[in-house]
C-alpha positions as CSV (number, residue, x, y, z in Angstrom):
1,M,0.0,0.0,0.0
2,I,1.9,3.0,-1.2
3,A,0.0,6.2,-0.9
4,R,0.3,9.6,0.5
5,G,-2.3,11.9,1.8
6,D,-2.7,15.0,4.0
7,T,-6.2,14.4,5.3
8,F,-6.8,13.7,9.0
9,V,-10.0,12.1,10.1
10,S,-10.2,10.9,13.7
11,P,-9.9,7.9,14.4
12,L,-8.7,7.5,10.9
13,F,-5.3,8.6,9.8
14,A,-4.0,9.3,6.3
15,L,-0.4,8.2,6.3
16,G,2.3,7.0,4.0
17,L,3.6,3.5,4.9
18,L,7.0,3.6,3.2
19,P,9.7,6.1,3.7
20,E,10.4,8.7,1.0
21,K,13.9,7.2,0.4
22,S,12.3,3.9,-0.7
23,G,11.5,5.3,-4.1
24,L,8.2,3.6,-4.0
25,L,5.9,6.5,-3.4
26,Y,4.9,7.0,-7.0
27,C,1.2,6.5,-6.4
28,Y,-0.6,9.3,-4.7
29,S,-3.8,8.7,-2.8
30,I,-5.2,8.6,0.7
31,I,-4.7,5.6,3.0
32,Y,-7.1,5.2,6.0
33,F,-5.5,3.3,8.8
34,F,-8.2,2.0,11.0
35,L,-7.0,2.0,14.6
36,D,-10.5,1.2,15.6
37,C,-12.2,-1.2,13.3
38,T,-15.6,-0.7,14.9
39,D,-18.8,-0.3,12.9
40,E,-18.9,3.4,13.9
41,A,-15.4,4.1,12.6
42,A,-16.1,2.2,9.3
43,L,-19.3,3.9,8.8
44,M,-17.6,7.3,9.2
45,A,-15.3,6.4,6.3
46,G,-18.1,4.7,4.3
47,Q,-16.2,1.4,4.5
48,P,-17.2,-2.1,5.8
49,S,-16.4,-2.8,9.4
50,V,-13.7,-5.4,10.0
51,A,-13.6,-7.8,13.0
52,I,-11.5,-10.7,14.2
53,D,-13.3,-14.0,14.8
54,P,-13.3,-14.7,18.6
55,E,-11.4,-18.0,17.8
56,L,-8.5,-15.9,16.6
57,G,-8.6,-13.3,19.4
58,G,-5.4,-12.9,21.3
59,V,-3.5,-14.7,18.5
60,V,-4.0,-12.5,15.4
61,R,-3.5,-8.7,15.2
62,L,-5.0,-6.8,12.4
63,A,-4.4,-3.5,10.7
64,V,-6.9,-2.4,8.1
65,L,-5.9,0.0,5.3
66,Y,-8.5,1.4,2.9
67,C,-7.1,3.1,-0.2
68,D,-9.0,5.2,-2.7
69,N,-8.2,6.5,-6.1
70,I,-5.1,4.3,-6.6
71,E,-3.3,4.6,-9.9
72,I,-2.4,1.0,-10.8
73,D,0.1,0.5,-13.6
74,N,2.5,-2.2,-14.7
75,G,4.8,-1.5,-11.8
76,A,7.9,-0.5,-13.9
77,K,9.0,2.0,-11.3
78,L,8.4,-0.4,-8.4
79,W,10.5,-3.1,-10.1
80,E,13.5,-0.8,-10.4
81,V,13.6,-1.2,-6.6
82,F,12.1,-4.7,-6.3
83,C,14.4,-6.5,-8.8
84,P,17.6,-5.7,-6.9
85,F,15.8,-6.5,-3.6
86,C,14.8,-9.9,-5.0
87,S,18.3,-10.6,-6.3
88,E,19.7,-9.8,-2.9
89,I,17.4,-12.3,-1.2
90,S,18.2,-14.9,-3.8
91,S,21.9,-14.5,-3.4
92,R,21.8,-14.3,0.4
93,Y,20.0,-17.7,0.7
94,Q,21.3,-19.5,-2.4
95,G,21.9,-23.1,-1.6
96,K,20.2,-22.8,1.9
97,T,16.9,-24.2,3.1
98,I,13.9,-22.0,3.8
99,S,14.5,-22.6,7.6
100,A,17.7,-20.5,7.2
101,V,15.7,-17.4,6.3
102,E,15.5,-14.9,9.1
103,N,12.0,-14.5,10.6
104,I,10.4,-17.2,8.4
105,Q,9.4,-19.0,11.6
106,T,7.3,-16.1,12.8
107,A,4.7,-16.6,10.1
108,R,4.9,-20.4,10.5
109,E,4.2,-20.0,14.3
110,L,1.3,-17.8,13.6
111,Y,-0.2,-20.3,11.2
112,R,0.3,-23.2,13.6
113,S,-1.2,-21.2,16.5
114,I,-4.5,-21.0,14.6
115,G,-4.4,-24.6,13.5
116,V,-3.1,-24.1,9.9
117,D,-0.3,-26.3,8.8
118,P,2.3,-24.0,7.2
119,T,3.8,-26.8,5.2
120,R,0.5,-27.4,3.4
121,N,-0.7,-23.8,3.3
122,R,2.4,-21.6,3.0
123,P,2.4,-18.0,4.3
124,S,2.8,-15.7,1.3
125,S,6.1,-14.4,2.6
126,E,7.4,-17.9,2.6
127,A,6.0,-18.8,-0.8
128,L,7.6,-15.7,-2.3
129,T,10.9,-16.4,-0.6
130,R,10.9,-20.0,-1.8
131,R,10.6,-18.9,-5.4
132,L,13.5,-16.6,-5.1
133,I,15.7,-19.2,-3.4
134,K,15.0,-21.6,-6.2
135,G,16.2,-19.0,-8.7
136,K,12.7,-18.3,-10.1
137,D,11.4,-14.8,-10.8
138,L,8.3,-13.5,-9.1
139,Y,5.2,-13.0,-11.1
140,R,4.6,-9.4,-12.1
141,I,0.9,-8.7,-11.7
142,N,0.5,-4.9,-11.3
143,S,1.9,-2.1,-9.2
144,L,-0.5,-2.7,-6.3
145,V,-0.2,-6.5,-6.0
146,D,3.5,-6.3,-6.6
147,T,3.8,-3.7,-3.8
148,I,2.0,-6.1,-1.4
149,N,4.5,-8.8,-2.4
150,Y,7.4,-6.4,-1.8
151,C,6.1,-5.6,1.7
152,S,5.4,-9.3,2.4
153,L,9.0,-10.1,1.6
154,N,10.5,-7.1,3.3
155,Y,8.7,-7.6,6.6
156,M,8.4,-11.4,6.3
157,L,4.7,-11.3,7.0
158,P,1.8,-12.8,5.1
159,L,-0.3,-9.9,3.8
160,G,-3.6,-9.7,2.1
161,L,-5.1,-7.4,-0.5
162,Y,-8.9,-7.2,-1.2
163,D,-10.9,-5.2,-3.7
164,L,-13.7,-3.5,-1.9
165,D,-15.7,-3.5,-5.1
166,N,-16.0,-7.3,-4.6
167,V,-16.8,-7.2,-0.8
168,Q,-20.5,-7.8,-0.1
169,G,-22.2,-6.5,3.0
170,S,-21.2,-4.0,5.6
171,S,-18.9,-6.1,7.7
172,V,-15.9,-8.5,7.1
173,V,-14.7,-11.1,9.7
174,L,-11.2,-12.3,9.7
175,R,-11.5,-16.1,10.4
176,K,-9.9,-19.4,9.5
177,G,-11.0,-20.6,6.1
178,V,-13.5,-23.4,5.8
179,A,-13.7,-26.1,3.2
180,D,-16.6,-25.8,0.8
């Protein structure tokens, strides 16, 4: 999520997530960071409320970012930064197993703590890192998806991205997936 804004709406904050020196702030918009994902806060911003299923309470922490008016392109400017970053990861861990990657265990522990086997359902940060270690390129989707992948690799956290145009209803609940 790479956006910049100067609007302040309490309890929502417009903020830029990446430092200026990252070179990634090429998309200008407003990010709303929900510190309070209550129905009231969401309604104030005209967005669905977001809650954590009680089964995940105390295990999962959630930050919700809403972005409007995002300019999505092929990500050429992003990849000027992302390619060398991917090459550095690939070189650093070449010939090593995934368990040698710093902080990879954090996401695995999170998955285990909610009853998900991380060897069967890999955290996105691990799946991306595995591709790089194997010498494979990452898929280039668009500037927004690729930015989420960059952040996932940079912070070694599984991150999600959802299109609000496809969200139905006025609330979203973060929960473990269920089989159909």
